[in-house]
N, C-alpha and C positions, 0 to 999 in steps of 0.2 A: 401261825404267828411266830411260834418258837423257831421254826426253820428259817423264817425271814430274819429274825433277830440274830440267829447264829451266823447266817450269811453276812449280814451287815457287820457283825463284829469281826468276822474274818477279813472283810474288805477294809475295815478301819485299821486292823492290825497291819495288813499288807501295805496300806497307805503310809502308816507311821514308819515302817521299815524302809519303804521306798524313799521317803523323805529324808532319811538319814544320809548325810554326805558320805561318799566313798572314802574309806580310810586311806590316807596318804601312805605310800610305801615308806618304811622307816629308813632314815639315812644311817649309813654306817657311823659309828661313834668317831669323833674327831681324834686324830693322833695328837700327841703333845706338840709336834711341829705345827700342825694346823691350828691348834688353840693359840700358840704363841704368835702365829702369823695373823690370826684374827685380831689379837690385841694390838699388833703393829698397825693393822689396816684401819682400826677405829680412829686413829689420830690423823689420818690422811684425808685431804680433800679429794674431790673427783679428779682435779688436775694432777695432784700428786700420785694418785693411783694409776692414772694413765701413764704418767712419766716413768713409773716403775717398769713398764712394759717395753721401754726403749733402751736399746744397747747402741751406744755410739762407738765410732772407730778411732783408735789412737795408734801410735807407731812405736811405743816403747822407748823413745828418746826422752831426754830431760831438757825441754826447752827452758830458756830463761823465764823467770817468773814475771818479767816485765815485757815479754814478747806477746804479739797478737795471738800466736798459736796457743800459748799457755792460757791467755785470757779466754779463748774459745772453750778450752776444756774446763776452766774454772766456772764459766757461765753454765755449761751443760750440767756439771756436777752440783755446784752450790746453789745456783739459781733455778735451773729447770728441774733439778733433782731426778735426773735420769736413773734408771735402775742399774745400769752397768756399762762396761766397756768391753770391746773386743780389740785385741792387739794384733795388728797386721804388720807385714813388711812395708817399709817405706820404699817407693820406687824412685830411683834416680838414674838418669841417662838410660832408661829402658831396662835397668837391672833392679831386682829386688834386693834390698840391703837389710841384713839382720841387725837388730839392736844389740848393744853390749849388755850382757846379762845383768850385771849389777845396776846399770842405769835403768834397765827395764823394771827391776824390782823397786828401785828408788822412786821412779815416776809413779808407779801404782800406789806406793805408800803415800806420796803427796796427794794423789787423788782421793784416797780413802780418808785422809785427814779433813778434806773439804766436804765429805759426804755426810749428811745428817743420818740417812739410812745407809749402812755400808753397801758398797757396790759389789755386784757379782761380776767377776772378770772372766772372760772367755778367750779362747785362742784355738786356731786350727792346728793343733798339735798332732796331725795325722801321722807324723814320723818322729814324735817326741818334740821337746822344746826347741831342738836345733833348727826346726823349721822357721822359727821367729827370732831366736837369739844366737849369740856367737858360741855358746857352750852347749853342753848336753850331748847325750848319745845320739849318733847319726844313724838312726834306724833306716833300713832299706824301705822302699815302697812296698805296699801291701802285696803286689803281684809277685814280688820276690819271695815273700813268706809263703804264698800259695805254691810257688814252684818248689820250694823246699819241703812241702807237705808238713810244715812245722807248726802245729797247733800250739805247742808250748811256747814258741817264740811270740806268737800273738798275745798269749797270756802274760808273758814277761814284759812285753812292750807296754801293755796296759798298766801294769804295776809300776814300772820305771817312769812312765810318762806322768802318772799321778804324783809320784815323788817330786819330779822336776817341776811340775806345774805349781804345786803348793809352795815349794821353796821360793818361787818367783812371785807368788801372789795371785795365781790363776786358779780358779775354782771350777771352771766349766770347760771341758775339753770337747771340741766339735769334731769328734771321731768316736767310733770307727766308721769308715766308708762301707755302707751295706749294699752298694750298687753292684749288680752282676754285669760285668763287661762282656756282653755277647755281640758287640758290634766292633769289628776291627778298625773302623773309620772313626771311632770315638775320639774327639780331640781334647776332651776335658777330664774324663774319668780315666779310661785306659789303665795304666799301671797303678793308679790309686786304688783300684779294685783288687780284691783277692783272686779274681778269676771269673770264668764263665759258668762254672758249675754252682747252681744255687745252694745245693746241700753243703758243698765245701765252704762256700762263702759264709753260710750260716754258722758253721763250726768255728771259723776264725773270728767272726763278729762276736759270738757269745764268749769265746775264750778271752778276747780283749776286754769285754765288759766285766767278766769275772776277775781278771787281773787288776783292772783299775779300781774295782770295789773291794779288793782283798785286804787292804791295809787301812784299818779304821783311823790311824793317825794321819793319813793323807787322803781324806774323803774328798772325792770330786764327783761332779756330774759328768756323765758320758752321753754322747749323742749319736744315734744311728742316722745316717744321711745317704742319699737325698731322696726323700719320699715323694712319689711311690716307686722310684727307681730310674736312675739316669744313665744306665749302662747301654741301652739300645738306642743311642742317639748319635748323630753325626754332625751336630751343631753345638757350639760352645754357648751355654746359657749366659755367660758374661757378655756376649756380643749380640745374641738374637734369641728367639724363642724356639727351642728344640721341640720335637714331636715324637712321642712313642706311639707307633701305630699298631701295637700288639693287641690281640683280643683280650678280653677279661680272663678267659680261661688260661691263656698263656701267661698272663701276669700273675695269676694265682700260683702257677707252677714255677715261675722264675722270679720275676721282680719282687713280689711281695714276701717270698719265703724268708729271706734274711731279716726283714723287719718284724715278721711274726716271731721269729726266734729271738730277736733282740727284746721284744716286749715280754716274752715268756721268761727271759733271764734278767728282768728288772732294769732295762735301760731307762735312764732318767729323762731323756729328751729325744725327740725326733725332729730333724730339720727337713723343711719342705724343699721341693725342687721347683725351679721356674721352668716348667715344661708343660706342653699340652698333652693331655691323655684322653683322646676321644672315647676310649672304651669305658671311661668313668665319667668324664665331663665332656658332653657334646660341644659345648662352646669352646672356641679357640682362645682360651685364656690360660694363664699359668696356674698350675696346681695350687700355688700359694694363695691365689684369690678364689679358689673353688670350694664352696661349702660341701659339695658332693665328695671331694677328695679328703679334705681335712676333718670335717664333722661326720659326714655319712660313712666314709670308708675307714678312716683312721680311728676316730673316737667310737663310733657306734658298731661297725662291723668287727674291727680288730680289737676293740675294747681297751685302747690305750688311754691311760689316766694321767700320764706325766705331762711334761712341758712340750708344747709344739712351738718351735722356733722357726722363723722364716730363714731362708737363705738371704744373703745380703740384698737389701731392697734397692741398692744403687746399680745392680747388674741390669744390663739392657734387656735380658730376657723377661724382666719384670717392669723395669722403669720406663721402657719404651711404650708401654700400654697405659700407664697411669702417672698422673702428677704425684709429687712427693706425698702430700697429705692424703690424697684420695687413695693412693696405693696402700698406705697404712690402714685406712678405714676398711678397705676391701679385704685385707689380710685378717684383720680382727673379725670382720663379719664371717669370713670363711671358717674361722675356728683357731687361728694362730693365737698363742699367748704372748709371744715375745717378738718384737719388731727389731730385726738385726740390721744395723747400718742404714736407716732411712737417710736419704740424701740431705734432708734438713730436719734434724730432730725436733726443733721448736715448732716447725710447721706440722709435723706429724702429731705432736701432742695436741696442738691447737685444733686440728681437724678432727681427731678422734673425740676430743671433748665436745666439740660442736655436734658431732654425730650422735653422741649420747643425749645432749640437751635437746636435740630435735626429735628424739625417739627412734632414730635409725638403728642405734645399738642400745641394748638395755644396760642399765647400771649393773645389774647382776652379772651380766657377761663380763664386764670389766673387773668386778670384784672377784669372780672365779679365777681369772687369769692372774690378777695381782696376788691372790692368796697362794696360787701354785708357786709363783716366783718367790714370794716371801718365805714360804715353807722350805723351798730349796735353799735359800740363803741360810736359814736356820740349820738345815741338815748338814751343810758343809762347814758350819761353825763360824762364818764370817761375821755374823751379828755380834758374837762375843769377842772375837779376836780378828780384827780387820787388817792389822799390820804384820809384815813379815820381818824376820831377823836378817838384816842385810849382810851381816858377817857370815851367815851360814849358806849363802847362795852358792858360792864357789865350791864349798864342801860337798854339796849335793850334785851340782851340775858337772863337776870335773871328777868323774868316777872311772878309774882304770878298769874296775870289774865290769862296768856297763860297756865300756869301749871294747873289751875283749869279747863279751857276749855278742855284741853287734857285729864284730868282724867275723865271728863264727857263723852267725846267721847269714851274712852276706856270702860267705864262702859256700855254704850249703845250698844256696839258691842258684849258683851258676849252672846253666843248662846248655848242654851241647846237643844241637839238633841235627847237624850234618857234619861228617868228618871224612869226606872223600880223600882218597890217596893218603890216608893217615896224616893229614896236614897238622894235626895237633898231637903231641906238643910240638911247638916250633923250635927251630934251631936258634941258638943265641947269636950266631955269627951273621952279619950282614942283614939283620932283620929290619924291616921298614914298618913304621906305624904312621897312619894318617888319621888325624883326629878331626871329626866333623861335629860341630856344635849347632844348636838350634838358632843361635844368634851370633851376630858379628863379634860382639864383645861378650865373653862368657868366662865364668870361673871353672866351667867344666873342663876336664882333661888334664889339668895341671899336675895333679898327683899321679895320674896314670903315666904321664910322660916321664916323671922322675923315677917311678918304679921300673918302667921299661928300660930306661937308660942304665939303671943300676944292674940290670941282668944281662944285657946284650952287648956284644962287642961290635964295633963299626956300625952302629945303628944310625938310622935316620928317622927323626920324628918331625912330622909336618902338621901344623895347624892350618886348616883351610877356612877361608871366609865363605860362608854359605850363600852370601848375596852375589858372589862373583859369577860371571858367565863361564861356560864350559871350557873355552880355550884358556882362560886365565887360571882356572882350577888345575887343569892338566899341566900348565906351565909351572905352577907353584910346586907341584909334586915332582916333576921332572921324570927322567927315565927310570922306570921300575925294573928294568931287565937285570940290573945288578943286585936286586934284593933277593935274598933266599926265600922270604915270605913277605907278602904285603898284607898287613893287618889294617882293617878299616874300622875304627871305633866311632859309632854314630850315636850321639847323645840326642835322644828324642823322647819326650814324655807323652806325646799323643798326636794323633792325626798322621798325615803322610808327609814325606819329604817334599819340599817345594823347589822351584827354580830348576837349575841344571844339575842338582845334586844326584838324582837317580842315574842320569846319563853318565855323569862323572864316575860314580862308584862302579857302574857296569863296565866302563872302559878299564878301570883298574882290575876288575874281576876277570876280564878277558885277556889280561897280559900273560906273559910266559911263566911268571912266578905263581906258586900256589897263593890263593887269596882267602883271607879269613875275615868274615864280616862279624863284628862284635856289636850286638844290640845293647848299648848302654842305656837301657830304659825299655822303650816299647819293643816287644818281640816281633810286632807286625812289620817292622822295617825290613824283615826278610823278603817280604813281597816286592819291595822296591829293587832288590838286587838278588834275583833268584838263582843266578848262575855262579855264585861263589863256590869255592872248593869246600869251605867249612863255614858253619854258622854257630856262633856262641852268643848266649845272651845272659846278662845279669838281671834283667827286668827291673833295673834301678840305676839311676845315674849318680848316686851318692858317692862320697869319697871312699868309704870302705868297699863299695862295690867296684870302684876303679882298681883298688888294690887286689880284690878277688879276681877280676878279669885278667890282670897281668899274671897272677899266680897260676891261674888255669891255663893260660897260653903256654907257659913254660913247664907245665906238668907238675907244679909244686903242690897242687891240691887235686883231689878227684872231682870230676864233674858228676854231681849226684842229683841235680834238679830235674824236674819233669814239667813240661809245659802245662800251665793251668788254663790255657786257652788254645783255640784252634787257629792256625794260620792257613786260610783257605788255599787249597791246591798245593800246599807245601808241607804242612805238618799237622798232626792230629793232637787233640787234647791227650795229655799223658806221655807224649813223645819225649825222649831224652836218652842220649847215649851215655851209659855209665862207664866213663873212662877212669881207670885207676890212677892214683898218684904215680908219677914217673920215677 
């Protein structure tokens, strides 16, 4: 009986312990930012919480306060209570037009005054504020920094861009680009990438993050993009859905490395890519709508705890598959925190709220994202000080020191890949320059023409219309036999040359005068004109890079750059002829 009683007692004790609920894992203690964010969240309705996740698009102008355009922004900010704005270029006559810097800051101040909860303002300052406004340091494209092997340049760019951004009223920089451009046909990333070597790209990405975070007086959010990697594509996601066909093993070694490095170095946000990635998501849907990519890979495998922001939801790589509101719901379901540029912000808010009310999305899911965004607003200080000093804008954005640093960066990036017959440096007498731009109307090449004419005697500078047929192009340029050298500057940021341009350039290359192809941007243009005497590339079409190209042509600076990419059949990664200053 005693044995039975003892056994019974043991069984009873075991049952009591088994009945005890499993202890929940302890959550990490809240940071002061998170506690403050929770206090803000308590006063918000479900609709207001969803609205905080929406970032609408503006253009940095100052429309009349009686205009329909201003009324649209007033409705978004005051009535819908959206979380923030992204400021883009306004496109007119097919050209992107930058806003005047002071007007840009004034408009943002006006919007902040309308906002009950201060707005977080973002911008694609991949090359500094000058991408969107008339002032600011004109940093070269990332691939130029990669060619210069200049990690400190990336760090300085992050620091200076943070200064410029905060002076304008921008708190969230949608940079750096962490894509590894290993596809020469890439039409949309290309020179926006630091190169094709994932370890090198990681170095520049982390240096940029460190630079942007280094000044506590100019705290900004920085964003690694476009996850899980847009470099190995040949389709522009603005127009259609690209596809990365790499295996997961290859992605681990290439595409994902810079994002892992960014996470390890405290990147604030990661932007999604609108592309299909069958190695991770077997369905042919954009990564932006894939829980396997955003939650499974980014949150759970890579351990990212910051903000996940979509790429623009009006891009056709995403919008062609989903209606406005449904696309926003799918992105939230996948794991995104912030909805960037939904085609109809009001519809996006309405449909996400309806999805919560129907039980499709949990309320906790919305609260988690809203808390992340509110904590980020507190971190950058916009909750306490939402307006900027308009008198200080020009002081920050018109910096002679920054301009000098940028010109030096552009000079060091110039890369000489071929120099047959010692074509460079060129002679000043009877030199001819042909400038080819991506569009019929373009601002590209204007400074280059001025610099070229200032150095050469009896020169001939010709701008050609890329839409013209071969015969008309040749007629425009005329007889090149009298030229001591024919230099062809091709402004191309991605993809291949179209129309009759390759045939036209090849005809010039086959003339009697030595020919110099200047890749003002994409170095892959060399593949379009492989028979030139010399090939020089700046890997950037910015104004300082135009100056650098002319200086290199005439031997005023050394050519010290090395290719950060491979040009199939013509040049290897790391190639670069080190030509001394003449």
